[in-house]
N, C-alpha and C positions, 0 to 999 in steps of 0.2 A: 647876430646871427639867430635866427629862430629855428627851433627844431620843428619839424613837420612829420606827421605820420606819412610814412611811404609804404603803401600797400602793393605787393607784387602781383597779387591775386586779383584777376579781373572781376569786376563788379558783377557781372552776371552770374559767376559761379557762387559768389557770396551772397546775391539775391535768391538764387536757389537753395542754398544751404538754410538761409532764413526761413523760406517758406516751407521747407521740409521739416525744420525744428518747430515752426509754428503749427503746421498740420499734426505732426506726431503729439505736440503739447495739447492740442483741442482734442484729438482723437483719444488720447489717454484720459484727458479729463471727462470726456463723455462716457468711456466705459467705467470709470471709477464712480461717476455720477449715476448711471444706469444699474452698476452693481449696488450701490447705496439705496436706490431707489427699490430695487428688487428685494433687497435684504430687509429695508424698512417695511415693506408690503408683506413680504412673505413670511418674515419671522412671526409676527403676531398671528398671522393665518395658521401658520404650521404649528405654533405654540397651542392656539385654541382648538385647532383640529386634533393635534397630539394630545392635549389635555383631555378632549372629549374621548378620544380612544383609550387614554391611560385611565381615564374615569371610569369607562365602561369595562376595561379590562380589570381595574380595581374593584369595581362592583360585582363583576362576576367572581373574581378571587374571593371577596369577602363574603358573597352569596354562598360559594362552595364551601368556604371555612366554617361559615355559620350553620350550614346544612349538616356538615360533618359533626360540628360541636353538638348541634341539636342531637343527632343521632347518638352520638357517645352519651349525652346527658340522659335521653331516654332509656338507653340500655343500662346505664349505671342505676338509674331510678327503678327499672324492673328489677334488677339484681337486689337492690336495696329493699324494695317491697317484698321480694321473695324470701330475703334474709329475715326481715321483721315477721313475715307470716310463720317462717320456721321457728322463729324466736318465741313467738306467741304460743305455737303448738307445743314446744319443747318445755316452756314455763308451764303450760297447763297439764303436760303429761307428767312432768317432775313433781308439780304441786299436788297431782293425784296419787301419786306412788309413795309407798314407803321407801325409806333407803335400804338398800341391801344389808347394811350393817346392823339395822334395827331388826330386820327380819331374822338375821343369823343369830342375834341375841335372844331373842324369843325362843328359836329352835334350840339353841343350847339350853335355855331354862327348862324346855319340856323333855329333852333327852334324858334317859336313864343310863345307868352304869352298864345295863345288860344289853344294850342296844347301840349299835354304832352305824355309821353311813359309810358307804363306799363311793357313792356319786350324789351330787346335788346339782340340779339344773334349774335356772329361771328361763321362762318363756313368756313372750307377750302374745295374747291371742288377738284375733282380728278386732274384737270389741275393746282392746286396750287394757284388758284385765291381765295382772301379773300371775302367771301360773308357776307352780313350784312342784318339781319331780324328785323323789328321794328314793334312792336305792341303797340298800345296806343289808345287814345281818342282825339277828337277835339271837340270845341263847336259847330262848324258847317261844312258843306260842303265847304263853302267859305274859312275858316281857314284852312282847310285841303289842298285845292287847292293851297293857298299861300304856306303852308309848303313844298308840293311836288315840286312847281316851284323853290323855293329857295334851296331845296335838288338837283333838277336836275341841277341848275345852279352852283353848287359847284363841281369844277373839281376832287374832291376827290372821289365823288361818280358817279358812271357809271351805266348806264342800270337801272334807277330807274324805278320800276313797281309797281303800286298799285294793291295788290293781291285781297283785299277785302275792302269794306266800307259799313257799315250798322248802321242806327240809333238805338240806344239803346232804351229801353222802359222806363227808368228812365229819368225824365226830370231835367234839371239844369237851374235855373233861366229863365224859360219860353221856353227853347228849348231842344230838346232831343240831347245828345252828340253823335257824330259819331264814332263808333269803326272801327279801321282801321288796315291793315297789309300791310306794305311795304317792298320790298325785293330790293337790289341793290349790285352791286359789288364795291369793294374798289380799286381805282387806285393804282398801285405800285407807290412807291415812286421814283420820279426821282433823280439819284444820281449826 
């Protein structure tokens, strides 16, 4: 006895199911194929177009960054040039001047025991000359004259001018002290 397939489902229904499966298979294959074609065609176009846009955006960003950096460089260069000019001016100014300590040492050399200073001021004139103002007291007009002669004799001090000299009302050891104001220019240091 041989075994045989017995199918209880009518042949028409089976044919219809086969046709539907066949149509679904071909339809899904066509959809997948169309998607692959669109992806294969669209991906390079999108990448090329996107790359072009990205390149343009990158170029714009790069241009903006370079412009900003160029502006920063120009600003820093201006500041550096200004600092260099100031440095040159300062070196020239310092090179032309005597140090305050050397001026004070010369002043201490010309001072006498009967004269003392109450105020000492350094000023710079518009022509960059160093100006010295002295305000002080002396025991007598004679001691003040000696101080002015010694000050005028020192080559460091030029154009020594006695601006004022008047006797004070208070008396020291029998004589009234003389209050004075002297102005002079400081000789530029010889290099």
